[in-house]
N, C-alpha and C positions, 0 to 999 in steps of 0.2 A: 489647169489642174494636174499639167505636167508637173507642173515645179513645186507644187502641193502634197502631191504624194512623193519627191521627188525629198519632201522636211521631212514627211513623214517617216519614210523608210532611212534617214537616217538615225534617227533614234531606235531603230532594231542594232545598231552598233555597239559595243562597250561604252561607258561612259567614261570619261565626259566629252557631250556635245559639244561639236563648235558652236552651237545654237538649237535651243528648243524649244521648238514650235508644237506644242501639245494640242493646236487647235488644228493642225494642217489635215490629218486625217479625217476629222468631222466635219472640217468645212467641204471637203471634197466631196463627202458623201457615199454614196451608192456607185456612182462615177467611178471615183477615183479608188474605190476598192477595185473594179471591175479593171481599173486601168494597172492598179501595180500587180494584179494577178497576170494580163496580158503581159508587161515588159517582162514579170517572173517566164512566163514562158517561151520567149521569142527571144532573149536578151541574156547573153551570160552574165553573173552573179557580179564577176566583177567591175563589169560595164555598168551596170545599175548603182554601185557602190560608187567608183570614180565621179558618178554624174550626180551622188545625190549630197556628195561632200560639195563639188566646187556650187549647185546651186545653195548650201547653207551656207558656205563662205561668201558669199557674195551679198545674201542677209547680212549675215555678220557684220563684213565690212560696212555697207552703210547706215545701219544702227550702231558702228563704233561712233561713223562717223559725225552724226545726227545727236547721238550723245554728248558728244562732244563740242559741237557746236551748241547745244540745250546750254551746257554750262559755262559757256563764252558769252550767255545774253542772248542767242538768236530764238526767234518765237514762233517760228512757219516752218514746216516740213510740208512738202509736196509728194507724195506718192504717182508715178506720172503711168497709169495703165494698173494700177493696184490689185485686180483681177482677185485673186484670194489672200491676198496677205494679211500677213495678220499682227504686223505691229501694233496698230492701236489698240487689239484688243488684251494684249501681252503686255508689252511696256508700259505697265500704269505709276512706273514710277517716273517717266518721262510726260505723262498727258497732262499734268498737272502744272507745267512748266511751258507744254509746247501747243502749238496747233496742227493737227494733223489734217493736210487734206487729200481726199482720196480720191484721181482724176480716173473715172471710166465714162464708158455709154451708159445711157439711164437703163436701157436692158439688165445690162450686165450686172448694175448695183440692185437693180430690184432683186436677182435671182442671187447675190450674195446675199441680201438682207434678209431673205427668207431664209436661208442657210443658216445665217447666225439667229435666227428668233427660233429655229429648230433647235438649237444647242443651249438654247436659251442664254446666250453669251450679248449682252447689255450695250448701249450704244454708248462710248464716252464722251462727258463734257464736252471735252475738246478735240472730237472729231465731228470733220465736216466733210461731207458726200458731197463732191464737185460732179454732177452731170454733166459731161459735155456733148451732144449728140456733133458731130461735124458736118453733115449734112448742114447743119442749121448756124452754126457760131462758130469761131473760132476756138483753140484753146486759152487764149488771152480774155476774151472774152467770158469766160466760161471759168477761169479762176476770179476774175473780177465779182463775178457773178454772186458767185460764194463766200464774195467775201475778202479774197487774199489781198494785200497791202504790195505791190509792187513798190513800194518807197523803203520798205525794211529789210532785215535779210534773211534769207530763206535758205535752205538744202533741199534740193531734188536731188529723188530715187529715180532713176530712167532706168530701172533693171530689167534682161529679159526680152528684150521691146524691140528694139533696133535692126534686127535679123530680120523682122517680119516686114518693112516699112523700105518705101522708094529713099533714095538720096533725097529727094526735093521734100520728102516729109521729114525728113532727119535734121535736115538742114535748117526746115520753117521753126522744127521745135528747138534746136540749136538756138536761134534766134529769139521765140520766144524769152528764153531762159537766158539770155543775154541783155535783155531790155530791164532785169532786175536791178537792184542796187548791187552794185560791186561790191563783192565780200563774200555776196551772194557765195553759192556753192552746188556741184552738180558731181553724183554718181550715176554713170553710165557704163554700159556693156557692148562689148563689138565685137560677131565670132568674125576668127579668121576664113578666109576661104581656104577650099581644100588643100591647095599644095604648096600651101605654106604648113600643113599636117602632116604627121608621119606615124607610120609604126601606130601602136594600142587608139593613140589621140587620133589618128581620122579612123582607124574602127570605130571610136565609140560618135564621135559625132558623124560619121554618116548615118549609124544606127536610129541616132535620135532626133535627126533632120529629117531620115524616111518617115519615122513618128510621125512626127509634128506635120510635114504636107501630108499624109495619110488623114490626119484631122482636121486638113484643111489648111493647114497655114504655111504652107511652103516656105523657105529664107527666098527672102530677093535681096539683101545687099552684105557683102562680107567686107572687111576692110583687117589691111597691113596697118601695124603698130602705126608708124607713121605716118600711114593715110589718116585714120583719125584722129592724131596727135594737131597735123595740119587742118584740118577740116575744123576742130573746136579752134585754133587760134586764127583761123579764119574769121570765126563767130567771134570773136574777143576774149576767148578762157586765155586764162595762163595756168601757173603753176600746178601746169598736169603730172598726173604720176599716174603711171600703168604700174599694174598689178594683175598675177596671172599664180598656177601654182606653185612655183618657188617661192614667191609670197606668199602665198600662204601657207607653205609646208613653214616659213618663219614664223611665221606669227601667231599661226594656229595652235601648227601638231609638234610645236617642240624642232622642229628642225628634220624631222623625219624625215630621212629621203627613204621608207620604205611603203610609205603614204603614198597610193595613187589616188590623183584629181584630175580627172576631165580638164583637156588643157585647151579647146578649140576656143573658147570662149575668156576674153581677158574683160575686166575693170577697170576703169577710168574714174580718178577725183581731177576736179577741175576747179578753176576758181572764176568769175567774173571781174574783170579787172573795170577800171576805172578809164573812160574814153579815151584821156592825154596818155596812158599807159602801155610804152610796146610793149608786145604776149613778146616774150622770150623765149626759146626754143625748151621745148618740155622734155620731163625730168628723163634722163634713162631708166632703163629698165632696172638695173642693177643697184639703182639708187632711192626705190619705190618705198622700201621699210623706211628710211631712215627720214625718209620727207615727210613719209606720212605717220610721224610723232605723235600726232592725237588718236590714233588709234590704240584701244586699250587691249593689252593680250593677256590679262588675267587669268581668263577663262579658256585654258585652251582642251584641244580636245582632237580624238577622240584617242580611246587608249590602244591597247594593242589591237594590231590590223587582224579583220578576219579570212580566214586560209582563202490659186488659184487662181488655178486660174480661171479665172471665169469663163464665160464664153468670147469666142476670139474679135469683139468688138475692140477690145482692148489694146489691136497692135493697132487700131489708128490714132496714135498721142501724136498730133502735128498741128499744128498753128495755120493750114490749109484749108479747103476744103473735101478732104476725098468724097469718092463715091459711095455705095451703104458697107457698111464695114462686113467683114466674113466673119462666118460663125463657123466653131469646131466642134 
């Protein structure tokens, strides 16, 4: 819910936008409108704008990567903890080439489908809902039942989730993705610990972490960049590239230094390596833009700087069998 509201708020900035999620506010519904007003009442406007920009950057980053992958022949795209993600309902240009799997708890998916029906949004032919009840099945089982082919290349998007999970749950999910065909890619986010943050970045992070906790979704896991890179390498991933606010300004904001972007969370793109391939050290952060040359940057935004998620069951995206999903 929070990220859907953030994507909607970004559309209030001057064009061009990093991403135009014209479905976000409609999917969020009345609850989203109420949350937007709460944010405006409780937080400084610059905090909200900086947060909304980052939420749109991470969505755009994943979409750019999967667009490039589809052009090279990849035909499977898995969105873990899909919530109110709107990719499949906006990117009609890619759905004729991709089979999109939205993985979420059955209750979350029923709720989302009701929201889509209320908007009159049809279900694309290339979309597969993959309901996974982690009390009864694993992520691998759920994907297999939905028709996912572990023998074919895929892209996984795992955005805005890891901070809600235990280390064991994160490791289990990475292990499932690592068993896919070599060359498959994953885009994920991780949050940095408060001690690594300072100034406005720390204040924004504390504000939104507090709101998430009040909604019943406290942050559980945080990582320094090196820690997350090491975890990925331990699970057989390579070609690791880190992407944060500095890289986002270069890629999506024409290098503008006056653009504030929330920086507590970072993106990582990584590749499943062949079993016998040594996993090399991850790419240094300042090289991320060069390594990610597949990211398209023709749609930059926004202009001059101004002065759903679905219920929390989406957080249990793991190949273990956790307890009952939390609801926020």
